[in-house]
Residue frames relative to the residue before (quaternion, step in Angstrom):
aa qw qx qy qz dx dy dz
M 1.0000 0.0000 0.0000 0.0000 0.00 0.00 0.00
L 0.4944 -0.6716 0.4720 0.2860 3.56 -1.01 0.84
E 0.2413 -0.7688 0.5775 0.1314 3.58 -0.79 1.03
T 0.0955 0.8256 -0.5453 0.1090 3.58 -0.41 1.22
A 0.4492 0.7476 -0.4261 0.2402 3.59 1.25 -0.28
T 0.7351 0.4270 -0.2466 0.4653 3.61 1.00 -0.73
Q 0.5504 0.6267 -0.3919 0.3882 3.59 1.24 -0.07
S 0.5965 -0.5120 0.4538 0.4196 3.56 -1.31 0.27
P 0.6688 -0.5246 0.3276 0.4125 3.63 -1.10 0.52
I 0.6973 0.4530 -0.3007 0.4671 3.61 0.85 -0.85
D 0.6410 0.5102 -0.3335 0.4664 3.62 0.99 -0.74
R 0.6079 0.5472 -0.3442 0.4611 3.57 1.09 -0.69
L 0.6730 0.4914 -0.2944 0.4680 3.58 0.91 -0.92
L 0.6449 0.5163 -0.3194 0.4642 3.59 0.98 -0.82
A 0.6529 0.5121 -0.3131 0.4619 3.58 1.01 -0.82
I 0.6242 0.5326 -0.3351 0.4632 3.57 1.03 -0.78
M 0.6861 0.4793 -0.2933 0.4621 3.58 0.88 -0.90
R 0.6011 0.5481 -0.3597 0.4571 3.60 1.06 -0.68
Q 0.6784 0.4867 -0.2968 0.4635 3.56 0.95 -0.88
L 0.6297 0.5375 -0.3330 0.4512 3.58 1.01 -0.79
R 0.7386 0.3845 -0.2088 0.5129 3.57 1.11 -0.73
N 0.4583 0.6880 -0.4443 0.3453 3.60 1.27 0.13
P 0.4405 -0.7084 0.4779 0.2755 3.64 -0.65 1.03
D 0.6936 0.4202 -0.2590 0.5248 3.57 1.21 -0.51
G 0.8542 -0.0268 -0.0287 0.5185 3.58 -0.03 1.28
G 0.4770 0.6819 -0.4379 0.3400 3.61 1.22 0.20
C 0.6435 -0.5127 0.4063 0.3975 3.53 -1.36 -0.09
E 0.5011 -0.6833 0.4428 0.2932 3.56 -0.76 1.06
W 0.6653 0.5055 -0.3123 0.4521 3.57 0.92 -0.89
D 0.6744 0.4978 -0.3023 0.4539 3.60 0.83 -0.96
L 0.6500 0.5286 -0.3134 0.4471 3.57 1.01 -0.79
A 0.6794 0.5112 -0.2898 0.4393 3.57 1.09 -0.67
Q 0.5902 0.6249 -0.3603 0.3625 3.60 1.21 -0.32
S 0.1592 -0.7526 0.6336 0.0827 3.53 -1.37 0.48
F 0.7217 -0.3770 0.3150 0.4876 3.58 -1.28 0.00
A 0.6993 0.5048 -0.2756 0.4245 3.56 0.82 -1.05
T 0.7032 0.4656 -0.2882 0.4535 3.58 0.91 -0.84
I 0.6801 0.4846 -0.2866 0.4695 3.58 1.13 -0.61
A 0.5186 0.6877 -0.4019 0.3108 3.60 1.12 -0.63
P 0.6637 0.4966 -0.3443 0.4407 3.68 0.81 -0.79
Y 0.6354 0.5178 -0.3314 0.4672 3.59 1.07 -0.70
T 0.6121 0.5544 -0.3444 0.4466 3.57 1.06 -0.74
I 0.6606 0.4945 -0.2957 0.4813 3.55 0.95 -0.92
E 0.6517 0.5254 -0.3144 0.4477 3.58 0.92 -0.91
E 0.6698 0.5002 -0.3071 0.4548 3.58 0.91 -0.88
A 0.6116 0.5394 -0.3580 0.4548 3.61 1.05 -0.67
Y 0.6523 0.4971 -0.3134 0.4786 3.59 1.01 -0.77
E 0.6502 0.5142 -0.3295 0.4520 3.57 1.00 -0.72
V 0.5731 0.5449 -0.3741 0.4844 3.59 1.19 -0.51
A 0.6609 0.5082 -0.3060 0.4596 3.57 0.91 -0.94
D 0.6398 0.5165 -0.3252 0.4671 3.60 1.00 -0.79
A 0.6539 0.5105 -0.3185 0.4587 3.58 0.95 -0.84
I 0.6337 0.5210 -0.3262 0.4696 3.58 1.01 -0.79
A 0.6501 0.5126 -0.3134 0.4652 3.57 0.97 -0.87
G 0.6688 0.5027 -0.2972 0.4601 3.58 1.10 -0.69
G 0.3747 -0.7830 0.4365 0.2366 3.57 1.25 -0.33
D 0.5167 0.6289 -0.4252 0.3959 3.61 1.21 0.38
P 0.3813 -0.7574 0.4747 0.2357 3.63 -0.35 1.17
A 0.6349 0.5312 -0.3415 0.4452 3.61 0.98 -0.76
A 0.6620 0.4927 -0.3029 0.4766 3.58 0.99 -0.83
I 0.6236 0.5324 -0.3394 0.4608 3.58 1.02 -0.77
C 0.6433 0.5213 -0.3133 0.4650 3.57 0.95 -0.90
D 0.6694 0.5112 -0.2978 0.4494 3.57 0.88 -0.95
E 0.7047 0.4623 -0.2713 0.4648 3.59 0.88 -0.94
L 0.6057 0.5299 -0.3586 0.4729 3.60 1.10 -0.59
G 0.6110 0.5397 -0.3445 0.4656 3.57 1.10 -0.64
D 0.6449 0.5118 -0.3169 0.4710 3.57 1.00 -0.84
L 0.6581 0.4995 -0.3096 0.4707 3.58 1.02 -0.77
L 0.6260 0.5261 -0.3323 0.4700 3.59 1.01 -0.78
L 0.6096 0.5553 -0.3504 0.4441 3.57 1.03 -0.74
Q 0.6224 0.5445 -0.3439 0.4449 3.58 1.02 -0.73
V 0.6419 0.5082 -0.3190 0.4773 3.60 0.98 -0.83
V 0.6593 0.5031 -0.3015 0.4705 3.58 0.94 -0.90
F 0.6294 0.5355 -0.3292 0.4569 3.59 1.02 -0.82
H 0.6678 0.4864 -0.2980 0.4782 3.59 0.86 -0.95
A 0.6417 0.5307 -0.3263 0.4473 3.58 0.98 -0.84
Q 0.6767 0.4837 -0.3033 0.4648 3.60 0.95 -0.81
I 0.5961 0.5402 -0.3612 0.4716 3.59 1.06 -0.69
A 0.6644 0.4997 -0.2985 0.4688 3.57 0.97 -0.90
A 0.6538 0.5116 -0.3148 0.4601 3.59 0.94 -0.87
D 0.6348 0.5355 -0.3287 0.4497 3.58 1.00 -0.80
G 0.7236 0.4133 -0.2350 0.5004 3.56 1.15 -0.64
G 0.4973 -0.6805 0.4117 0.3466 3.58 1.29 0.12
L 0.4327 0.7240 -0.4362 0.3136 3.60 1.20 0.52
F 0.7093 -0.2914 0.2407 0.5950 3.57 0.77 -1.08
G 0.3066 -0.7547 0.5485 0.1886 3.55 -1.30 0.13
F 0.7537 -0.3844 0.2735 0.4576 3.54 -1.32 -0.04
D 0.6417 0.5274 -0.3304 0.4482 3.59 0.95 -0.82
D 0.6217 0.5359 -0.3410 0.4582 3.59 1.05 -0.69
I 0.6302 0.5235 -0.3239 0.4732 3.58 1.04 -0.81
A 0.6894 0.4839 -0.2850 0.4575 3.56 0.84 -1.00
N 0.6625 0.4954 -0.3079 0.4699 3.59 0.97 -0.79
A 0.6431 0.5337 -0.3310 0.4383 3.58 0.97 -0.81
I 0.7001 0.4404 -0.2884 0.4825 3.60 0.87 -0.86
S 0.6054 0.5404 -0.3611 0.4594 3.60 1.09 -0.59
D 0.6387 0.5149 -0.3198 0.4740 3.59 0.97 -0.85
K 0.6649 0.5155 -0.3074 0.4447 3.56 0.92 -0.92
M 0.6722 0.5007 -0.3063 0.4512 3.60 0.89 -0.91
E 0.6528 0.4913 -0.3193 0.4801 3.59 0.99 -0.75
R 0.6522 0.5207 -0.3097 0.4557 3.58 1.00 -0.84
R 0.7255 0.4429 -0.2402 0.4689 3.56 0.99 -0.82
H 0.7331 0.3381 -0.2258 0.5452 3.60 1.25 -0.08
P 0.0175 0.8418 -0.5389 0.0243 3.61 0.65 1.06
H 0.6138 0.5546 -0.3504 0.4393 3.59 1.18 -0.48
I 0.6847 0.4282 -0.2732 0.5226 3.59 1.28 -0.28
F 0.8145 0.2600 -0.0995 0.5090 3.56 0.80 -1.05
G 0.7103 0.3999 -0.2545 0.5205 3.59 1.28 -0.03
S 0.6642 -0.5230 0.3756 0.3798 3.52 -1.26 -0.46
T 0.5113 0.6528 -0.4292 0.3581 3.61 1.25 -0.01
T 0.5211 -0.6302 0.4797 0.3179 3.55 -1.30 0.30
T 0.6113 -0.5631 0.4157 0.3694 3.55 -1.33 0.04
D 0.4045 0.7244 -0.4768 0.2904 3.61 1.27 0.05
D 0.8622 -0.0150 -0.0172 0.5060 3.53 -0.97 0.97
V 0.0277 0.8471 -0.5271 0.0614 3.55 0.83 1.08
R 0.6405 0.5320 -0.3379 0.4387 3.60 0.95 -0.82
R 0.6374 0.5197 -0.3389 0.4568 3.60 0.97 -0.82
Q 0.6420 0.5215 -0.3185 0.4630 3.56 0.99 -0.83
W 0.6347 0.5478 -0.3233 0.4388 3.56 0.97 -0.93
E 0.6929 0.4701 -0.2808 0.4691 3.57 0.83 -0.99
A 0.6480 0.5197 -0.3246 0.4524 3.59 0.99 -0.80
I 0.6478 0.5155 -0.3171 0.4627 3.57 0.99 -0.82
K 0.6615 0.4925 -0.3142 0.4703 3.59 0.91 -0.85
A 0.6281 0.5289 -0.3363 0.4611 3.58 1.05 -0.75
D 0.6352 0.5217 -0.3283 0.4654 3.59 1.03 -0.79
E 0.6383 0.5284 -0.3274 0.4541 3.57 1.00 -0.82
R 0.6675 0.4933 -0.3032 0.4681 3.57 0.96 -0.87
S 0.6606 0.5318 -0.3183 0.4237 3.60 1.01 -0.80
E 0.5305 0.6358 -0.4084 0.3841 3.59 1.21 -0.39
N 0.7103 0.4172 -0.2422 0.5127 3.57 1.20 -0.54
G 0.6594 -0.4877 0.3076 0.4824 3.59 1.24 0.33
P 0.7213 -0.4246 0.3056 0.4539 3.58 -1.29 0.13
Q 0.0037 0.7998 -0.5989 0.0412 3.55 -0.91 0.96
S 0.5889 -0.5640 0.4500 0.3642 3.52 -1.23 0.49
A 0.5842 -0.5627 0.4498 0.3738 3.56 -1.21 0.48
L 0.6740 0.4897 -0.2897 0.4712 3.58 1.22 -0.42
A 0.4205 0.7275 -0.4595 0.2876 3.60 1.27 -0.09
G 0.7836 0.3539 -0.2567 0.4414 3.54 -1.07 0.76
V 0.5364 0.5697 -0.4373 0.4432 3.61 1.23 0.02
A 0.3917 -0.7900 0.4184 0.2179 3.56 -0.21 1.30
L 0.4935 -0.6668 0.4846 0.2773 3.54 -1.02 0.90
S 0.6814 0.5225 -0.2873 0.4244 3.59 1.09 -0.66
L 0.4428 0.6830 -0.4710 0.3398 3.61 1.23 0.00
P 0.5946 -0.5173 0.4487 0.4213 3.60 -1.17 0.40
A 0.6226 -0.6156 0.3323 0.3507 3.56 -0.95 0.91
L 0.6666 0.4924 -0.3226 0.4573 3.61 0.89 -0.84
L 0.6613 0.5038 -0.3102 0.4611 3.57 0.93 -0.88
R 0.6532 0.5068 -0.3209 0.4620 3.59 0.96 -0.82
A 0.6221 0.5344 -0.3418 0.4590 3.59 0.99 -0.78
Q 0.6623 0.5113 -0.3038 0.4557 3.57 0.93 -0.90
K 0.6729 0.4876 -0.2966 0.4706 3.57 0.98 -0.83
L 0.6242 0.5274 -0.3396 0.4657 3.60 1.00 -0.77
Q 0.6689 0.4958 -0.2967 0.4677 3.57 0.91 -0.91
G 0.6462 0.5202 -0.3192 0.4582 3.57 1.02 -0.78
R 0.6358 0.5172 -0.3262 0.4710 3.57 1.03 -0.78
A 0.6518 0.5102 -0.3130 0.4656 3.58 0.96 -0.88
A 0.6412 0.5386 -0.3232 0.4408 3.58 1.03 -0.81
R 0.5979 0.5903 -0.3660 0.4002 3.61 1.07 -0.67
V 0.7384 0.3605 -0.2218 0.5251 3.59 1.12 -0.62
G 0.6908 -0.5372 0.2586 0.4089 3.57 1.23 0.49
F 0.5640 0.5809 -0.4060 0.4239 3.62 1.24 -0.03
D 0.4455 0.6680 -0.4520 0.3885 3.54 0.22 1.32
W 0.5436 -0.5848 0.4827 0.3598 3.55 -1.24 0.43
P 0.4954 -0.6731 0.4499 0.3150 3.63 -0.99 0.67
D 0.7933 0.0716 -0.0237 0.6041 3.60 1.20 -0.49
T 0.6871 -0.4913 0.3395 0.4138 3.59 -1.27 -0.22
D 0.4949 0.6783 -0.4355 0.3245 3.62 1.18 -0.26
G 0.6606 0.5367 -0.3115 0.4225 3.57 0.88 -0.94
P 0.7184 0.4281 -0.2778 0.4727 3.63 0.70 -0.95
R 0.6090 0.5359 -0.3650 0.4568 3.60 1.09 -0.58
D 0.6647 0.4832 -0.3014 0.4836 3.59 0.95 -0.84
K 0.6083 0.5668 -0.3483 0.4330 3.58 1.10 -0.70
I 0.6012 0.5566 -0.3568 0.4489 3.59 1.08 -0.68
A 0.6587 0.5004 -0.3068 0.4708 3.58 0.93 -0.91
E 0.6402 0.5282 -0.3182 0.4581 3.58 1.00 -0.83
E 0.6964 0.4660 -0.2806 0.4681 3.57 0.86 -0.95
L 0.6106 0.5487 -0.3523 0.4495 3.59 1.06 -0.69
A 0.6404 0.5139 -0.3159 0.4755 3.57 1.03 -0.80
E 0.6608 0.5079 -0.3101 0.4574 3.59 1.00 -0.78
V 0.5783 0.5479 -0.3763 0.4730 3.59 1.15 -0.52
A 0.6724 0.5060 -0.2923 0.4542 3.58 0.91 -0.94
E 0.7116 0.4590 -0.2502 0.4694 3.58 1.12 -0.68
A 0.4420 0.7136 -0.4508 0.3037 3.60 1.26 -0.16
N 0.3767 -0.7796 0.4701 0.1710 3.56 -0.93 0.96
D 0.8131 0.0719 -0.0275 0.5770 3.60 1.10 -0.47
A 0.7489 -0.4180 0.2693 0.4382 3.57 -1.33 0.09
A 0.6451 0.5252 -0.3304 0.4459 3.59 0.97 -0.80
E 0.6644 0.4858 -0.3069 0.4779 3.59 0.94 -0.83
R 0.6446 0.5134 -0.3359 0.4562 3.58 0.95 -0.81
H 0.6054 0.5561 -0.3426 0.4548 3.58 1.05 -0.80
E 0.6942 0.4792 -0.2729 0.4626 3.57 0.82 -1.00
E 0.7110 0.4709 -0.2726 0.4454 3.56 0.83 -0.98
V 0.6160 0.5136 -0.3558 0.4797 3.59 1.05 -0.63
G 0.6139 0.5376 -0.3443 0.4642 3.60 1.06 -0.70
D 0.6525 0.5025 -0.3073 0.4767 3.58 0.97 -0.87
L 0.6338 0.5324 -0.3297 0.4539 3.58 1.04 -0.79
L 0.6652 0.4938 -0.3052 0.4696 3.58 0.88 -0.91
F 0.6314 0.5296 -0.3297 0.4606 3.58 1.00 -0.83
A 0.6547 0.5095 -0.3084 0.4654 3.59 1.01 -0.82
V 0.6373 0.5198 -0.3324 0.4617 3.60 1.01 -0.77
V 0.6323 0.5182 -0.3291 0.4726 3.59 1.01 -0.80
N 0.6464 0.5230 -0.3221 0.4527 3.58 0.96 -0.83
Y 0.6387 0.5143 -0.3201 0.4745 3.59 1.00 -0.82
A 0.6411 0.5184 -0.3242 0.4639 3.58 0.96 -0.87
R 0.6392 0.5323 -0.3256 0.4495 3.58 0.95 -0.87
K 0.6765 0.4896 -0.2980 0.4624 3.58 0.91 -0.88
L 0.6647 0.4755 -0.2960 0.4944 3.58 1.19 -0.52
G 0.4999 -0.6629 0.4194 0.3671 3.58 1.29 -0.13
V 0.5093 0.6330 -0.4189 0.4055 3.57 1.23 0.49
D 0.3792 -0.6921 0.5682 0.2331 3.57 -0.98 0.89
A 0.3584 -0.7786 0.4729 0.2041 3.58 -0.25 1.27
E 0.6464 0.5232 -0.3243 0.4509 3.59 0.94 -0.86
G 0.6885 0.4716 -0.2796 0.4747 3.57 0.90 -0.92
A 0.6375 0.5327 -0.3296 0.4485 3.58 1.01 -0.80
L 0.6802 0.4677 -0.2949 0.4812 3.59 0.95 -0.85
R 0.6000 0.5516 -0.3614 0.4530 3.59 1.05 -0.68
D 0.6745 0.4802 -0.2913 0.4792 3.57 0.94 -0.89
A 0.6295 0.5258 -0.3345 0.4640 3.59 1.06 -0.73
N 0.6188 0.5358 -0.3367 0.4655 3.59 1.07 -0.73
L 0.6596 0.5060 -0.3036 0.4656 3.57 0.93 -0.92
K 0.6530 0.5167 -0.3118 0.4577 3.56 0.97 -0.85
F 0.6554 0.5063 -0.3163 0.4627 3.58 0.93 -0.87
A 0.6610 0.5062 -0.3145 0.4560 3.58 0.90 -0.92
R 0.6448 0.5192 -0.3202 0.4606 3.59 0.99 -0.83
R 0.6890 0.4761 -0.2818 0.4681 3.57 0.88 -0.94
F 0.6442 0.5223 -0.3338 0.4482 3.59 0.98 -0.79
A 0.6354 0.5178 -0.3285 0.4693 3.59 1.01 -0.81
A 0.6447 0.5091 -0.3192 0.4725 3.60 1.03 -0.77
M 0.6067 0.5421 -0.3451 0.4680 3.60 1.08 -0.67
E 0.6559 0.5111 -0.3097 0.4611 3.56 0.95 -0.92
D 0.6316 0.5286 -0.3327 0.4594 3.59 1.02 -0.79
R 0.6607 0.5098 -0.3015 0.4611 3.58 0.93 -0.89
A 0.7184 0.4393 -0.2389 0.4835 3.58 1.10 -0.73
G 0.6197 -0.5808 0.3449 0.3996 3.59 1.22 0.19
G 0.7679 -0.3820 0.1827 0.4807 3.57 1.18 0.47
T 0.8085 0.0421 -0.0279 0.5864 3.58 1.16 -0.42
L 0.3639 -0.7169 0.5547 0.2144 3.54 -1.22 0.62
A 0.4436 0.7156 -0.4460 0.3037 3.57 1.28 -0.21
G 0.8018 0.2707 -0.2283 0.4813 3.54 -0.91 1.00
L 0.5812 0.5709 -0.3869 0.4320 3.59 1.22 -0.28
P 0.4789 -0.6467 0.4917 0.3327 3.61 -0.94 0.70
L 0.6622 -0.5379 0.3460 0.3904 3.53 -1.17 0.60
E 0.6207 0.5547 -0.3508 0.4289 3.59 1.00 -0.77
A 0.6653 0.4890 -0.3057 0.4741 3.60 0.97 -0.80
Q 0.6353 0.5210 -0.3294 0.4652 3.58 1.02 -0.78
E 0.6417 0.5198 -0.3169 0.4665 3.58 1.00 -0.83
A 0.6249 0.5349 -0.3393 0.4563 3.58 1.04 -0.75
H 0.6431 0.5012 -0.3222 0.4811 3.58 0.99 -0.79
W 0.6282 0.5470 -0.3301 0.4441 3.59 0.97 -0.85
Q 0.6894 0.4753 -0.2798 0.4697 3.57 0.85 -0.98
A 0.6318 0.5309 -0.3351 0.4545 3.58 1.05 -0.72
V 0.6447 0.5085 -0.3202 0.4726 3.57 1.00 -0.83
K 0.6440 0.5139 -0.3249 0.4643 3.59 0.91 -0.87
A 0.6619 0.5074 -0.3126 0.4547 3.58 0.92 -0.88
S 0.6522 0.5134 -0.3232 0.4546 3.59 0.98 -0.78
E 0.6355 0.5118 -0.3293 0.4751 3.59 1.07 -0.67
G 0.6209 0.5642 -0.3385 0.4262 3.55 1.06 -0.74
R 0.6506 0.5013 -0.3146 0.4759 3.55 1.10 -0.67
């Protein structure tokens, strides 16, 4: 049996993962995993952390952060097994980066124009790998709305942006018209994508986090729909649309009070 009780919490977790990935007596499932197979779980755990934070339960937040930390440890052990890097390398790399990006805290510079320094430091880091687009580093795996917002923000940093909210608002109307004019499924797919991108851009110019706004809208819809089902005796199936709409309006009115 693995003796971990006297170890520090992080060393205990690392030892557990080493044993799970040990070909001699380890877990068959854990041994079969790779970066690619674990990546979806990593993304899922990050969302579960966000859900726990939204719920405001410290115990749940602690539990979900542990699940997320396990994902980092799992990836680190996969890398160590392949002779690539280990957990200490990950921790040292992020520590170096944080110190490098905060010279006003860990160096001799002042706090003047900290944001300018931050952007310049990140630009220097990107330039170490050769010329890169201003959009480089925006992860493909981000939720689509969040990625759109980040892409637009990166473009805005180099001046490619509307001067006010009028342009993006008018762009929504333009894209909506193009959706209506689309001739087939492929065109509608493209034009609806352009419309959503324009809506995200408008939200960004208004200072609204599009991803967070849609998340809250989803929660509101689910809450209202469940209340509609309760009013209808448990299900809306079989009710005419007019009756369903009446329940919807009643729920909205009750929330307003």
